N, C-alpha and C positions, 0 to 999 in steps of 0.2 A: 288700266293695268299700268301703263307707264307712267302715269301721274303719281304711282305709289312709289316707285324706286327710291328716288331722292330721299325721302324720310330714312329708306332701310339703309342707304349708305352712310346717311348722316350719322345713323346708330352704330354702325360699324365703326366709323372713324373715333366717334364718340367713346365706344367702348375700348377702342384701342390707345385711346388717349389717357383713357383711365387705368388701362393694364400697365402703361409704360411705368409711371411711379411705383406700382406694386413691383415691377419686375427689378427697377433700381434699387428698391429696399431689399427683396431678397438677396440680390447681388452682394448688397453690402453687408447685411446678415452673414452671408457665406463666408466674404472677406474677413469679417470680425470674428466668426468661428474659426475660420484657419489661422488668423492672428493668434487668438487666445490659445489655440491648440499648440501653435508654436512656441507661444511664451511659456504654458505649462509644460512642454517637452524641454525648454532650456531650463525651466525651474527645477523640474525633474532631475537634470542631468547635474544642475549645481549642487541641488540636496544630495543626489546619490555621490556627487565627488566629495562633498564635505561629510557625508557619512563614512565614506572611505579614509578621509584624512582622519577623522574622529576615531575611526577603528585603529588605523594605524597609530595615532597619538596614544589610544588607550594601550596598545600593544608596547610601545615605548616606555609607557609608565609602568607596565606590568613587567617588562624586563629590568627597568631600573629598579624597582621594588626587589625583584628578583636576586639581582646582583648585590643591591646594598644589604639585604637582610641575612643573604647566605656569607657574605664576607665578614658581616659582624659576628653571625654564628659560629664560624670558622674559628674567628681570633678568639671568643669566649671560650669556646670548646677546648682549645689549645691551651689557654693560660688557667682554666680549670682542673685539665688533666695532668699538667706537669705540678700545680699546687698539690692536688689531691693525691698524687701517687710519690711525688720526690719529696716535697718540703710542705707539709699540712700548716707548719707554723707561718708559712707567707700570708695565709689567708688574713684579710683586714688590710688596715692601714699599718699596723706595726707600732705606731706611737703607745697604745696602751702595753704593749708587751716592754718596749724601752723604758717606758715611765713605772711599771712595776719592778723591773730589774734595779732601777735607780733607786727605787723604795726598799730593796732587799728581798726582792723574789726573783730566785734564778730559776726562771723556767728552761727546762731542757730543750737544747738545739736552737735557740731563738737567734744567736748569733754566729751559726756555723757557715763555712763555706758554700754548703749546699744552699743553705737558706739564702744567702747573698746572691748566687747565681739565680735561682728560680726568682727571688723577689725583682731582680732588675729586667729580666726576661719577661716574667708575667706581668709587671706593671706596664710594660711598653704594649704587650698584646692587650690587656683589659683596657688601655686609656684610647688606644686606637679601635677597640670594638664598638664606638659609639654608646657605651654605658656611661652614664652618669656619674663618673667616679674621678677622683684626682690624683696627682702624681706627688703632691707634697708630702703625704705620710710614708708611701713607700719610700721616698728620698731620704727620710729622717731614720727609718729601720735601716737603709743602706749604709747611711753614714755610720750609723752606730754599728752594724756588722762589721765594717771595714776597721773601726777602731778596736774592736773587740778582738779582731784575729790578729791585728797588729800586737795587740796588749799579750796575748799569747805567746808571740814569736812566731807566727805564722801557722803552718798546718803540716804536722808530721805525717798526717796521712798522705797527703799530695807531694810530700817532700819538698815544701815552701818553708823552710824556717831561717830563724836569723838567731844566732845565740846572744847577739848584744841587746836582745829584747829580754832576755830571760829576767831583767832586773824589773819588769814591770809585772811578773807573775804574781800578784797579791789583789786583795779585793778592793783597797783602795785606789792603786793606780789604775786599775782596768775600770773602774766607777768613773774616775775622772775621766777616762779616753772615750768611753761610751758617752759621756755629757757633751765631751768637744765634739763628738761625731754626729749628735742628734743636731748640735748647734750648725755644723756645717751643712747639714742635710737642708735645712730652712733656709740657709744662706744661698744656697745653690738655687733651690726650687722658686724662690721670690727674688733672688739678687738683692736681698736684704741682710748684708752682714751685721748689722747693729740688732736687727730684729731677730736674726737667728741667736744670739748670744742671751737675748732678752728672754726669747721663748725657753731656750734651756734653763735659765734661771728663774723664770716664773712657773713655767708649766712641768718640766722634766724633773729637775732634779729635785731631791727630797732633802738635802743639806747642802750648804754652798760655803765656799772658803775663798779668802781673797786671792790666793794662788790660782785656782780654778778659774776666776774671772778671766784675767789676764791670757791664760792658755786658750779659754775658748773664744776670746778676741782674736789672738794670734792666728786661730785656726780660721774662723770666719774672714778674717783680713786675706788669708792665702788664697781661700776660695773665691772671694772677690776678685782677685788679680787673675788666677787662672781662668775664671769665667770672664773677664774681660779679654783676655788674650783670644779664647776660642770665639768669641764675639767678633772680634776684628778680622779673625780668619773668615768668618761666614759674611762680613760686611763686604770682603773683596770678590764674594760670588763665587766661593769654593764649597759650598753646602749645599748647592743643587735645590732641591726642593724643600729643605728644612728651612729656609728662609734667611732671616739675618741672625739667627741665634740668640740665645738667653731664652729661658723658659717662660718667664713671665714678667713684662716691664712694661707699663703704661704711663707713657708721659703723655696724657691726654686730656688732662683738665687745663682751664685758663690761668694764665699766669696770675692775672688781676682777679680777686674774687671778692665782689662787692656783697656784702651782706650785713644786714641792719637788726635792729632790735626786732621787728615784728617778724624777722624770718626764724627766732628762735622757738615759738610754739610749734611751728611743722616738725623742728628737729626733734622737739622733746617727744611728740606724738611718734616720731620714727624710732625713739629709743623704747617707749613704753611698749608699742606693738610689737617691735623687734625682740624684746624680752618674752613676752607672752608667746611669739610664733617659736623662738628659740626653746624655751621650755616645752612646748607641744612637741617641736621636732625631736628633742631628745627623748621624750615619753613614748611617741610612737616607735621612735627606733629602737627603744628597749623592749616593747612588746614584739615588733618584728624580729628581732634577733632572739627572743625567746621560742618564736615558733620556728625559726630557721633551725635553732638547736636541736627540736624534735625531730625535725625532717634529717638534719644531718646525723643525728644518731642513728640512723637506721642502715648508714652504711655510706660507702663512697660513691655506689651509683645513684643514690639519690640527691647526693651534693651536686654530682655533675648536671643531672637532670634539672635541679632548681636553678643553676646558673644558666643553663640553655633555655628554660623557660622564660627567665628574666631578661635574657637577650632578644627572643622573638617578640615579647611584648613591647620591649624598647625600641625595636625597630618599627613595629607597628605603629607606635606612637608618634614616633620621630617622622615618618611618612605620611601619616594619615592626617595628623593634626594640621599641617600647612593648608590643608584643601578648604579648612574653614575660614581661613583669613582671606580679606578681599586684596587684589591688586592695587598697588598705589604707583602713581606716576612718578617717574625718576625725578630726582631735585635737578634743579637749574643748572648749579654749579656743583656737581659731586666731587668729591676727592679722589674716586675712583671711577673706571668705566661702569655705566650703569645701564641696562643689567650686567651682571658680573659673568665675564666669560672664562671657564677655567675651573681649576680646583677650587681655588681661596678666592673670596672676596666677601663683600659686605651688601651686595644688593643680589641677591640670588632671584633668578627668574622662575624658575618652578613653572608653574603652568600659565603665567601671566602672557599677555601681547608684547609685542616689541615696544619698548619703552616705558616699562613697568616692572615692577619686581614685588615679590612678596616679602614682607617684614618679617613673618613668622618662620618662613624658610630661611632666610637669612641668619637667624639665631640658631634654630635647629642643624641645619647642615654647615655648621662651623665648629671648630675646636672650642673647647672651653674658654681659651685664652683669647681667641678673637670674638667670642660673644661677650666676654667682660670688657673687652676693648671697646665693642659697637655700644654697649651699656654706658662706659664710663665716659665716653666721648663728648665733647662739648659741641656746641651748633648743630645739634641732632634732634632737637626737640620735636621737629614735625617728621620724623622719619619713622616712628611706630605707632601702631593704634593701640588705643586703651584696651580693646579686646584680646589683641595679640598679645600684650605683655601681660594681662591676666591669666592667658592660656600658658604662657611660658612661665610665669611663676608657680602655677598649681602643677604644672607637669614636673617642672625641677625639684619643686618640694618632696612629692611623692617618690619620684623616680631615684632620687639620691638616698631615700630611705630603704627603698625595696633592693636597691643595686649593692649596699655597703656588705650585707652578710654572706654573699655567696663565696664559694670556695676560690677564690683569686685575690691577687694583692690589690687591694682599693682603697683610697683615700677618700677623706671627708672634707678637707680644707677647702678646696676648690669648688666643688659644688656646691659648699654652704656660701661661697663668694658669689657665685652666679645667680644663686636663688635670692640672697640679699639684694643684689643690684639690680634683679628685675623687679623686686618689691619695693625698692626705694625709687625706682624711674616711676613704677606705678602709682606712687604717692606723690611725685612730682609732677604727673600729669593732673592727678586730681586737685592739687593744689593750684596749677596753673599759674595764672599771672598775680595772684595772691602774694606770690614770693619773689625776690630777685633773685634766687638761685637756681640755676638751670638744670636741667633734668639730669645730666651727667653727673653733679655734685649730689644730686639725691640719690642717685644708683650707689656712688661710693659710701654715703652716710647710711642706706640701707645694707650695704655688705658689712659696715662696722657693726650696725646694731644686730643683725642676725649672728653674725661671729660671737659678738659678747654675749648674748642670749643663748648661744648652743655652747660655745667653750668656754666662758667666763673668765677669759683672760683680758686684762686691760692695757698695760703698758706695752707689754710685745706685740699686741695687735695694732696698737696705736702707731708704734713705731714701722710695722711692717707695712701697712697702709700707706703712711707717709713715703715710705722707700718704693712702694709700688707706684703711686701718683707723681711721685718726685714734686710735690707741692707741700712747703710748711705751713702755708696760711690755712691750711685745713685743719691744724692742729686742736684748737678750741672747740670746733664743732664735733670732731673726731672723739675727743676726750668726752665730752658732755654726752654723746650718745652711747659710747662704751660704757661708762659710769651707770646710766640709767638703764640700759638694757641688763647689765649684769644684775643689778640690785633688784631689779622687777623679776628675772627669771628664778634666781636664788630662792625666793619665796616660793617656789613650785617644786624644783627637783635639784640633782646636782649636775657636775660638770659631765659633757657627753663622754669623756674619756674614762671617767671614773665609773658612769654607768656601763660601759663595754666592759672595763676590766671585771667589774663586778659579776656580769654574766658571764665572763670566762672563767670565773671562780679564783681570781687573783686576791690573796689575802693584802690588800693595800691599806696602809695606814694614814688616815687622813690628817692634815695638819693641825686640827683641832681635835679636842677631845668632846665626847658627848656629854652635854650637862649631867646626864645621872651618874657618869663616872666620879664626879666631884664627890659624890655621896658614899663611894665604896673605897675599899683599901687592897693594897696589892694581896694581903694573905684572903681576901674573899674570892678571889678568882683563880688561886693556886690549885692546881688538881694533881691529883698522884695516880698511881705510886711512883716515887722519885726513884731513878736508878742512880745509885753513888758507885763510886771506885775507890778503892783503898790505894795508897801511895805506891805499894808494892803488891801488885794485884796478880791472879792466878790466870794463865793462858785461857783455860777453859771457862772461866766467868766472863772473860771479854767477850769471847766468841759467842757465849750463849746471849750475852746481852745485846750484842752488836745484831744479831741474827734474829731475835724476837721482838726487837723495838726499831722504830725509824727515827730516833732522835740523833742530831747532828752535834750535841755537846753535853758532856758529862761532868758532873762535879766531883772532885777528887778531895778527899779526906785522909786525915791520919789519926790513928787511932792508937791506944797503949799496945805494945810498949815502944812504938816509934814515937810517941808523944805523951806528955803528961795527960792530957785530956783531948777529947775528939777537936779537932781544929780543920777548919777549912784549909785546903792548899791551895786550890785554884780550879782552873776548868780546862779541859781537854777535848778537842774535835775528834769526830768520827774519824774523819780524813787522816790524821795524824795516828789513830790506833791502829787503823788499816794499815799504815806505812810500818809501825812497828811491828807487826804480826807479818806483813810480807817480807821485811828484811829479817825477821827471825831474832830479833834482841831480846834474847831470853836468859833467864837467870835460872841455876840449878837449886838455889836456896834463895828465900825471900831476904836477902841483905843487899843494900844500896850498893851501887857501882855507878859513880858519875863518871870516872874517867873512861869507862869502856865506851859508854854512849858517845861523848864527845868526838872520841877517834872514830866511832863506825858510821857516823853521821855527820851529814852537811846541811847548811840551810837550803840548797836546792833541792834536796830531798823532800821538804816540806812544801815546797811552793805549790801553788794552785795549779792544778793541773788543767789540761785544755779542756774546752768545751765537749762535754759529753763523753771525756775520757778518763773519768773517775775511776780507782779500782773499787772493786766490791768484795765483800767479806765471803760471799759465795765462790769466788774464784781463787781462793787461798786454801791449800791443802796442807794440813798439820797431822802429824803422828800423833799416835795415844802418848807416847813419850814427852813429846811437845806441849801437848794439852796439859800437862801436869807440871809445867815449868813456869817460871813467874816474869813478870816485865816490871822494871821499875820505872814509874811514870814521870817521877819527880823531875828529872831534866827537860821533859817535853810540854809541862803544865804551863798554861798561862796563869801566874801567880798574882797578877792584878786585875781580875776581872771585873766587871761593873758589877755592883750589888746594891740593894735597897732594903731597907728595914721592912718588916711585913706590916708596919702600920701606916706605911707611907701612903699619900692617895694615888688611887690608879690613874687619874688625870695626869698628875704630875710625872708618873712613871712613863706614862706614854709619850709624853712631850719628849722627856730624857730619852727613851728608847729610839724614838723616832729622828732626833736632831743628831744624836751622836752616830746613827745608823749602825746599832746593835743587832746580832742575832741571837743573842742570848744574853739574859739577866737574872743573876742570881738573887734570891729573896733569903735573907738572913733573919734569925728570929730577934724580937726586940729584948728578951732576956737571956743574955749567954750562959752557957753552962750544961746546955742539953745536946740536941742536935745541931750542929754546926751551920747547917744549911736547911730552911724549910721547903725549898723548891725552886724551880727554875721556869722564868718566863720565856716564851717566844711570841712573835707576831701573833699567832693564832690566840694566843690568850687574851689579846686587846681587840679583837675582832668584836664587833657589837653583837653579832650573833651568838658567839661564845658567851659573852658576859649577860646577854639576856636569857640564855639557855640556863646558866647557873642561878641567875637572879631574875627570874620571870616578872616579881612584882616590879622591878625597875622600870618596865613596858607602860605601865599604868601610872608612873610618877608624873609629877607634875613639872620636874625637872628633864624636860627633854625639848629637841628642836622641834619648834613650830613651823609648820609648811602647809601650805595649801595643796588639795590632792585635786586631781582632774576626776570627778565623779564619772563621767560617761565611759572614758576607758578603764577605769578600774572596774565597771561593772560588766564591760564586754568581754575583757581579758582575767 
């Protein structure tokens, strides 16, 4: 028994020796599990903290979007309310209205003091609301309003009158003042005095003379001096958050621009594509304005709702699209702090990490002026991505179209420049190293191409862009781009402002006559019945004609026994007839009395009334005895009116009518002896719609202007 114990002890020892590694292994596993549990706990804590940070970050972005969209909504609502209820004439840029006025269309209340105040306040609010609209057009309208109010001697309604300005109370001087005012608006908007004068010459004025040239030049020079003085004040730091002053001024391109022959093909491509895009822009804008007109006709409430919807969509796009763009590291030697801290700057951080910026947010969350400056700047070829530039171009293209027709003062000039600059820089990125031009120069040329394709101006746009960039070396390339883009776009449709005037119903006369007008005569478009007055006319007949017709000019003839045969005396205006009835310059018998007429009237009695202050025939009370009396019209008739023979070409008559700035043109018979006047022509008789309505066969004539059509959009709309 004793001999068997040692093996048992040895077995226990062996078992204990075998169990020690197992215990160590279990202890190691236990420690490993404890470490993994602690790591998991710490990781969960980190994840929880990150989730809390993300939740707080999301909350901050939600709050930022709420503030951003609500402020934009409030500003848009304010601009639309004051425009809809106080001055509906302020909607849009105002350039079509001013251009139509200078063409002879006197739309009511477009130059009143109420319109001026709403235009200024509304344009500030609309531009501040992040809508893709500009301020150049409203400034043109503002300058024209100031000029028109000065031309009428101030405002009698508000007690602001100057007697010495009564000498300008005529159509020609007021038209000249409005032309100078439009030049001053462009000169102030772009700090381009010469460009403002050329803009008024090329785009606004329907007729020009040498005296008007130096007057407009003097006005633009005064604007440049005053603007420079205000900029000096801002440079001293007295403008606060408004910066250095000056609305738009880009001194951003390099002084030495090397370009060679192989750079010309990309520039030509810019012009061709810019012309196509410009014509497409005009076509889409015309369709959108047609839809907006249908909405606006339903009432003021629908106008305001439309403006608010555009504001909400704009805020969502501007805040949501930068999330698509990826963050980029800050440049090694940035011109300003990167990322931007504060209200303004070119390197917006948005959602990026420290040391990075969002290039798309840098374009969206800036003013149009700063965005253009970023796109025009030199040595910035690596600051923007292809995708960001494409998104920015498409967004600006469509937002500028849908934002224009709302009931608020909105301009098109600056949005087209921004859109063109993004398109040009995108082309420069695609061309890359195959061209010696930097991306900023491509942006400048892209703006020129889209401006030429949509607005169809050449000389004035060229000078304005040169004054913006402060670089004369760009002249050959800008000239080439403008000429190509205008030529290409003219093959599709008309000027953007002409299309807007047509949608507003203004009877604007083009500088050229339609080809089919050469095959027609003046007598072919004269319609009746013709309203005539005799040299000594009965008061009742005058009142009846004025109440039953809307004509503003009437031929005056003499018949026997006052003449041997019917003869044309001249033309008298409706306003002059109403003045005669108001003053009651009547005769008891149909006998002429020139001396009494000159004693009772002065030239100031027949001066052009203030805007919207003309007398109406319904406001004149006449007794039965006065209705049976007579009026001698001879002293008040224009005895040398413009007249043409009924066989004259309609195209030639149109050129004469427009170039001289007429409102009425008398048509006399080819063979004298019968009725001394066949009819009277106004601008409505020269409109293509009227001519084609009278002669529908001209629509199918081969003598017509050839233009390509947009088949897709014509089928949709």
